[in-house]
C-alpha positions in Angstrom: -59.4 -53.7 71.7 -60.2 -54.4 75.5 -59.9 -52.6 78.0 -57.3 -54.8 79.4 -54.8 -54.6 76.3 -55.3 -50.8 76.0 -53.1 -50.6 79.4 -51.0 -53.7 78.8 -50.6 -51.7 74.8 -49.6 -47.9 76.8 -46.9 -50.2 79.3 -45.1 -51.0 76.7 -45.2 -47.3 75.3 -43.7 -46.2 78.5 -41.0 -48.2 77.9 -39.9 -48.2 74.3 -40.9 -43.9 74.3 -42.4 -45.0 70.8 -45.1 -42.0 69.7 -48.2 -42.7 68.0 -51.0 -40.3 66.3 -54.4 -40.0 66.5 -56.7 -40.8 63.2 -60.1 -40.1 64.0 -61.5 -39.4 67.0 -62.4 -43.2 68.0 -58.7 -44.7 66.6 -58.2 -47.3 68.6 -60.7 -46.1 71.2 -57.7 -43.9 72.8 -60.8 -41.4 73.9 -62.1 -43.7 76.6 -58.4 -43.2 78.4 -58.6 -39.4 79.9 -56.7 -38.5 83.2 -58.3 -35.6 84.5 -55.5 -34.1 86.6 -52.6 -35.7 88.6 -54.4 -38.4 90.9 -54.1 -38.6 94.5 -50.6 -40.7 95.2 -50.9 -42.5 98.5 -48.1 -42.2 101.1 -45.6 -44.5 101.6 -41.6 -45.4 103.2 -39.2 -44.9 100.5 -38.3 -48.4 99.0 -35.7 -48.9 96.3 -36.9 -50.7 92.3 -34.7 -51.9 89.4 -35.9 -51.1 86.2 -36.1 -54.6 84.5 -35.5 -52.3 81.3 -34.7 -49.3 79.7 -37.3 -47.2 81.0 -38.9 -43.4 80.5 -39.6 -41.5 83.6 -42.1 -39.2 83.3 -43.4 -35.7 84.7 -47.1 -37.6 85.3 -48.8 -41.7 85.7 -49.3 -41.7 81.7 -47.5 -41.7 78.6 -49.0 -38.5 77.3 -47.1 -36.5 80.1 -43.3 -35.8 79.1 -40.6 -37.6 79.7 -38.0 -36.1 82.0 -35.4 -38.9 82.3 -34.5 -42.2 80.1 -32.7 -44.9 82.7 -31.1 -47.9 81.7 -32.0 -51.6 82.6 -30.7 -52.7 86.3 -31.0 -48.8 87.5 -32.0 -48.1 90.5 -34.8 -46.1 91.6 -36.0 -44.6 95.2 -40.0 -45.4 95.0 -41.2 -42.9 97.2 -45.6 -43.2 96.3 -48.3 -45.3 94.3 -50.3 -43.5 91.8 -53.2 -45.3 89.8 -53.9 -47.6 87.0 -50.3 -49.6 88.2 -47.9 -45.9 88.2 -45.4 -45.3 90.4 -44.2 -42.4 91.6 -40.1 -41.9 92.4 -37.1 -40.3 93.0 -33.8 -40.1 90.3 -31.2 -37.8 90.4 -32.7 -34.9 92.4 -35.6 -35.6 89.8 -39.1 -36.4 90.7 -41.2 -38.4 87.9 -43.4 -41.6 87.3 -42.5 -45.0 85.4 -45.1 -47.9 84.9 -44.6 -50.5 87.5 -44.7 -53.5 84.9 -40.9 -52.1 84.1 -39.6 -52.2 88.1 -39.1 -54.6 90.4 -38.5 -53.8 94.5 -34.8 -54.5 95.1 -33.9 -57.6 97.3 -32.9 -54.5 99.7 -36.1 -52.7 100.1 -35.6 -51.0 103.0 -33.6 -47.1 102.4 -32.9 -45.0 104.2 -31.7 -41.4 102.8 -28.9 -39.6 105.1 -27.4 -35.6 104.6 -23.1 -35.3 104.6 -22.2 -33.1 107.2 -19.1 -32.4 105.7 -17.7 -32.6 101.9 -17.5 -36.5 101.6 -15.5 -38.8 99.6 -17.3 -41.8 99.0 -15.3 -44.8 98.8 -15.2 -48.5 96.4 -15.1 -50.3 100.0 -15.6 -49.3 103.6 -12.2 -48.1 104.3 -10.2 -44.8 103.6 -7.4 -47.7 101.7 -10.5 -48.3 98.8 -10.3 -45.9 96.0 -12.9 -42.5 95.8 -15.6 -43.3 93.8 -16.5 -39.5 93.5 -16.4 -36.5 96.5 -19.9 -34.6 97.5 -20.4 -31.4 99.1 -21.6 -30.8 102.5 -25.5 -31.0 102.2 -25.7 -33.4 99.7 -28.4 -36.5 99.9 -27.4 -40.4 99.8 -29.6 -43.0 99.8 -28.2 -46.3 102.1 -29.7 -49.5 101.4 -27.1 -51.3 103.5 -24.7 -50.4 106.5 -21.1 -52.2 106.5 -18.9 -53.4 108.7 -16.8 -50.5 111.1 -18.9 -47.8 110.9 -19.6 -47.7 107.2 -22.8 -47.3 105.4 -23.1 -48.1 101.4 -24.6 -45.8 100.2 -25.8 -45.0 96.3 -25.5 -41.3 94.5 -26.2 -40.9 91.1 -26.2 -44.0 90.0 -23.1 -44.9 91.6 -22.8 -47.4 94.9 -20.2 -46.5 96.9 -19.2 -46.3 101.1 -18.5 -43.2 103.1 -18.0 -43.2 107.5 -20.8 -42.2 109.1 -18.8 -40.0 111.4 -19.6 -37.4 108.5 -23.7 -38.2 107.6 -26.2 -38.0 109.5 -29.7 -39.5 108.8 -32.3 -37.1 106.6 -35.7 -36.0 108.8 -37.8 -35.5 105.9 -37.2 -32.3 105.3 -36.2 -30.8 102.1 -33.7 -28.3 103.8 -30.5 -28.6 102.8 -27.5 -29.4 106.4 -26.8 -26.2 108.0 -24.1 -24.1 106.6 -20.6 -24.0 108.7 -19.9 -20.1 110.3 -17.6 -19.8 107.9 -17.9 -21.6 104.0 -13.8 -22.1 103.9 -11.2 -22.3 106.5 -7.4 -21.8 105.3 -3.8 -22.6 106.9 -1.9 -19.2 107.8 1.4 -21.2 108.1 2.7 -24.2 107.1 1.0 -27.1 109.3 1.4 -30.7 110.2 -1.7 -32.7 110.6 -1.3 -34.9 113.3 -3.2 -38.0 114.6 -4.3 -36.3 118.2 -5.0 -32.9 119.4 -1.2 -32.7 120.6 1.9 -32.2 119.6 3.0 -35.8 120.7 0.3 -36.5 118.1 1.8 -38.1 114.9 2.3 -36.4 112.1 0.1 -37.0 108.9 0.4 -34.9 106.1 2.2 -31.0 106.0 0.2 -28.3 104.1 1.4 -25.3 102.9 0.1 -21.7 103.6 -2.8 -20.7 102.2 -4.2 -24.7 101.7 -8.1 -24.6 102.4 -9.2 -27.0 105.2 -12.1 -28.9 106.1 -12.9 -27.8 109.4 -15.8 -30.6 111.3 -14.9 -29.6 114.9 -13.3 -28.1 117.2 -11.0 -30.6 120.2 -9.5 -29.9 123.0 -7.0 -27.2 124.0 -7.2 -25.1 120.8 -7.1 -28.0 118.5 -9.3 -28.9 114.9 -10.5 -31.5 114.1 -10.1 -32.2 110.0 -10.7 -33.6 106.8 -8.1 -33.7 104.6 -7.5 -35.7 101.4 -10.0 -38.3 102.6 -7.6 -38.3 105.7 -8.9 -37.3 109.4 -6.4 -35.5 111.8 -6.1 -32.2 113.8 -4.1 -28.7 113.7 -3.2 -26.2 116.0 -6.3 -23.7 115.4 -3.1 -21.1 116.1 -2.4 -21.5 112.7 -5.7 -21.9 111.0 -8.0 -19.0 110.1 -11.7 -18.6 109.0 -12.7 -16.8 106.1 -16.3 -15.7 106.9 -18.5 -14.8 103.4 -15.8 -16.8 100.9 -18.0 -18.6 98.4 -17.1 -21.0 95.9 -18.0 -20.9 92.5 -20.3 -22.4 90.6 -20.0 -21.6 87.2 -15.5 -22.0 86.9 -15.8 -22.3 82.9 -17.3 -19.0 82.7 -15.3 -16.3 80.1 -17.7 -13.6 82.7 -16.8 -15.7 86.1 -15.8 -13.5 88.8 -12.7 -14.8 91.5 -11.7 -12.2 93.7 -11.3 -12.6 97.6 -14.8 -13.7 98.3 -15.3 -16.1 95.6 -13.1 -18.7 94.7 -12.2 -22.1 92.3 -13.4 -25.2 93.4 -10.7 -26.9 95.0 -7.7 -28.0 92.4 -9.8 -26.6 89.3 -8.1 -27.3 86.2 -9.6 -25.8 83.1 -10.2 -27.7 80.4 -9.1 -26.2 77.5 -6.0 -24.8 77.9 -3.2 -24.2 75.2 -0.2 -22.5 74.4 -0.1 -19.2 73.0 1.7 -18.1 70.2 2.6 -14.8 71.9 6.3 -13.8 72.8 7.1 -14.1 76.5 10.0 -12.8 78.2 11.4 -16.5 78.8 12.2 -19.0 76.2 11.0 -22.0 78.1 7.6 -24.2 77.2 6.0 -23.8 81.0 2.5 -23.8 81.7 3.0 -19.8 82.0 3.1 -19.6 78.5 -0.9 -21.4 78.6 -4.6 -19.6 78.1 -7.7 -20.9 77.1 -8.4 -21.2 73.7 -10.6 -18.3 73.4 -8.2 -15.6 75.6 -5.1 -17.2 73.5 -6.4 -16.3 69.9 -7.7 -12.8 71.6 -4.2 -12.2 73.2 -2.7 -13.0 69.9 -4.8 -10.4 68.2 -3.9 -7.9 70.7 -0.6 -8.1 70.4 -0.3 -8.3 67.0 -2.9 -4.4 67.1 -0.5 -3.3 69.4 2.3 -3.8 66.8 1.1 -2.2 64.3 1.2 0.8 66.6 4.3 1.3 67.6 3.8 -1.0 70.4 5.5 -4.2 71.5 4.5 -6.1 74.1 5.9 -9.5 76.2 3.4 -11.9 78.4 5.5 -12.2 81.8 2.2 -15.0 83.0 -0.6 -16.2 82.1 -2.1 -19.6 83.6 -0.9 -21.0 87.2 -1.7 -24.1 88.2 -3.5 -24.3 91.7 -0.1 -26.5 92.7 1.8 -23.6 91.7 -0.1 -20.7 93.3 0.2 -22.8 96.6 3.8 -23.0 96.4 4.3 -19.1 95.4 1.8 -18.2 97.8 3.6 -20.0 100.6 6.8 -18.7 99.6 5.2 -14.8 100.5 3.5 -16.3 104.0 7.3 -17.8 104.7 8.7 -14.0 103.8 6.5 -11.8 104.9 4.0 -13.5 106.9 0.2 -13.9 106.0 -1.6 -10.7 106.6 1.1 -9.1 104.4 0.8 -12.0 101.8 -2.8 -11.5 101.2 -2.4 -8.2 100.6 -0.4 -8.5 97.0 -0.7 -12.5 96.2 -4.3 -14.7 96.0 -4.6 -17.3 98.3 -4.3 -20.7 95.9 -7.7 -21.1 94.1 -8.3 -16.9 94.5 -6.5 -16.1 91.6 -7.1 -15.0 88.3 -4.1 -16.7 86.7 -6.0 -20.1 87.9 -9.0 -19.9 85.5 -6.8 -19.2 82.1 -8.1 -16.1 81.5 -5.7 -13.6 83.1 -2.3 -12.4 82.0 0.0 -10.4 83.0 2.2 -8.7 80.3 5.2 -6.0 80.2 7.1 -3.8 77.3 8.8 -5.3 74.6 12.5 -4.8 76.7 11.2 -6.9 79.4 11.8 -4.4 82.2 8.9 -3.4 84.9 7.6 -6.9 84.4 5.0 -6.8 87.0 6.2 -4.0 88.9 4.9 -0.2 89.6 7.2 1.5 86.9 5.3 -0.7 84.3 2.2 2.4 84.8 2.8 5.4 82.8 4.6 4.2 79.7 3.5 3.9 77.0 2.8 0.4 76.8 0.2 0.8 79.7 -0.9 3.7 78.0 -1.8 2.0 74.7 -3.9 -1.0 77.4 -5.5 1.2 78.9 -6.9 2.5 75.9 -7.3 -0.7 73.2 -7.3 -3.3 75.7 -10.7 -3.5 75.4 -11.5 -3.7 71.4 -9.8 -7.5 71.8 -11.6 -8.2 75.1 -9.4 -7.4 77.8 -10.1 -5.4 80.8 -7.0 -3.8 83.3 -8.4 -6.4 85.9 -7.2 -3.9 89.0 -7.8 -0.3 87.8 -6.6 2.6 90.1 -8.6 3.7 92.9 -10.3 0.6 92.9 -8.4 -1.6 96.1 -11.1 -1.7 98.1 -13.2 -2.8 95.3 -11.1 -5.5 93.8 -9.0 -6.2 96.9 -5.8 -5.4 95.3 -3.8 -2.0 94.1 -3.4 -1.0 91.0 -1.9 -3.4 88.5 -2.0 -1.4 85.1 -0.4 -4.8 83.9 -2.5 -7.4 84.6 -5.6 -8.4 81.5 -8.3 -10.2 82.2 -10.1 -11.7 79.2 -14.3 -10.8 79.1 -15.4 -11.1 76.1 -15.8 -7.9 73.5 -18.8 -7.1 75.1 -18.6 -7.3 78.5 -15.2 -5.4 77.9 -16.2 -2.4 76.1 -19.1 -2.0 78.7 -17.0 -2.2 82.1 -14.5 0.6 79.7 -16.8 2.7 78.5 -18.6 3.0 82.3 -15.1 3.2 84.2 -15.8 0.1 86.4 -14.5 -3.0 88.0 -16.0 -6.2 86.6 -17.1 -6.5 90.2 -19.4 -3.6 89.7 -20.3 -5.0 86.4 -21.9 -7.9 87.8 -23.1 -6.0 90.9 -21.7 -8.3 93.5 -18.3 -8.5 96.4 
């Protein structure tokens, strides 16, 4: 086999990903093709190429290197350098690898620029807020732009999707791998029902009304104590008098985990909905089939076993409230703010996104006669005593135990059970600690 034919043979393998086995030391003359480490990659301005066939991206410039991704024909890749033997160094969905140049071609518009989002941002199907949202990306996300549309919008590529973003919320990347700086506080929240206006004044038209507890994306400070915000793709202004920065608040990265920690410092992603909610089979204090009877499937099975175990020992329990949607929690918290004011409401009710009920893993229970539901009088009852002694056997903990207010952020709630699985629940019970203390976080 000639050297030219060998090169063609290996490039075809880059496309098909076919494996081959050496039969002997000289079979097909493969011993003559040997890479001694990665060759020097020439520095180049990023250019966009399009694959002309289904193609493997490999960890090095050779078919002997591992496949790190397989992309379909027509996929856009950002080429960041040229390696030896007809291979190109590319970037795709945050991964860097190599592809054979035989199966890519330079895109018609090859001048690309990388931008970084300066706020959580909607990518839309067209250059206007009237167009549909394709995907929402977080602050600090890198986007590749190949063209500039009219009216201050950019055409961008992100994870294989193409759309448009407003230039107001992106800045050109300097080439640094450092993410965009985080805002002074990670979460802002409305402390009262609040109008979003077109200008930084009460004379501006109202474009939305937000409930107390709504999370806000603050992008700038305007004059006279007003803040510029984005909300559901709209840009507007709110009075800073009714907005509070919650320093230290984080958005959890593992909302689907059975052991996820949700509290006043760790919130669920905005409008998070568990994927496996089911109706529980336990009796409740009400008959209606509402969301409050739902839990995640594993927790629903466990609470049924707990109720049955209690019944066998002469303890009758009823469910009071299990799952609570983000919208329900928002309305509930807002009603408490209207009644008692933001600061007092925050001592006994969770901000939207920080309630365990939104995880589908928490449930409030009470006595079989329905009395003392979510009230202090439940403490000390035989039902509360039984739960404290046996809940861990079924994978549940008393989430807000007595004397741990400073750790959990909430007063003692003997009625609030949280499913974490048997191993974790039993460890927490045996040590007399909280979920926060078990994981060593705030």
